[in-house]
C-alpha positions in Angstrom: 9.4 -152.5 29.9 5.8 -153.3 30.6 4.3 -156.4 32.1 3.3 -157.9 28.7 6.9 -157.5 27.4 8.2 -159.1 30.6 5.8 -162.0 30.3 6.9 -162.6 26.7 10.5 -162.5 27.7 10.0 -165.0 30.6 8.0 -167.6 28.7 9.6 -170.4 26.8 9.4 -170.2 23.1 7.7 -173.2 21.6 6.2 -172.0 18.3 7.5 -170.5 15.2 5.2 -167.5 15.8 6.9 -166.9 19.2 10.3 -166.5 17.5 8.8 -164.2 14.9 7.2 -162.1 17.6 10.5 -161.8 19.6 12.3 -160.9 16.4 9.8 -158.2 15.7 10.0 -157.0 19.3 13.8 -156.6 19.1 13.7 -155.0 15.7 11.2 -152.4 17.0 13.4 -151.8 20.0 16.5 -151.4 17.8 14.6 -148.8 15.7 13.6 -146.9 18.8 17.1 -146.8 20.1 18.5 -145.8 16.7 16.1 -142.8 16.7 17.2 -141.9 20.2 20.8 -142.1 19.1 20.1 -139.9 16.1 18.4 -137.3 18.3 21.2 -137.4 20.8 23.7 -136.9 18.0 21.7 -133.9 16.7 21.8 -132.4 20.2 25.5 -133.0 20.5 25.2 -135.5 23.4 27.9 -137.9 22.4 27.5 -140.1 25.5 23.7 -140.6 25.0 24.3 -141.2 21.3 26.9 -144.0 22.0 24.7 -145.5 24.8 21.6 -145.6 22.6 23.6 -146.8 19.5 24.9 -149.7 21.6 21.5 -150.6 22.9 20.2 -150.5 19.3 23.0 -152.8 18.2 22.3 -155.3 20.9 18.6 -155.4 20.1 19.5 -155.8 16.4 21.7 -158.8 17.2 18.9 -160.4 19.3 16.4 -159.7 16.5 18.5 -161.4 13.9 19.1 -164.4 16.2 15.3 -164.9 16.7 14.7 -164.4 13.0 17.3 -167.0 12.1 15.8 -169.5 14.6 12.4 -168.9 13.1 13.8 -169.6 9.6 15.7 -172.7 10.7 12.6 -174.1 12.5 10.5 -173.3 9.4 13.0 -175.2 7.2 12.9 -178.2 9.5 9.1 -178.2 9.2 9.5 -178.1 5.4 12.0 -181.0 5.5 9.5 -183.1 7.5 6.8 -182.4 4.9 9.2 -183.4 2.2 10.0 -186.7 4.0 6.3 -187.4 4.4 5.6 -186.8 0.7 8.6 -189.0 -0.3 7.3 -191.9 1.9 4.0 -192.0 0.1 
């Protein structure tokens, strides 16, 4: 992991965009590990295949979690807009 990735992971997430970026980061990492698992399977390396598949799965779970947070935050912003319109 490079310094930019470490900085992203260490910072607090305050914006909707931060959650979308982290979801994208984890989806990309999951894809990378799935490809590594596929290559390991093609090469007959069961241990590497299982290890990479597990890493891919963990990144996928993190990606979905960040994506869900982004959607929930987005919905709460929409709810606030609806309340403001109703108050007028």
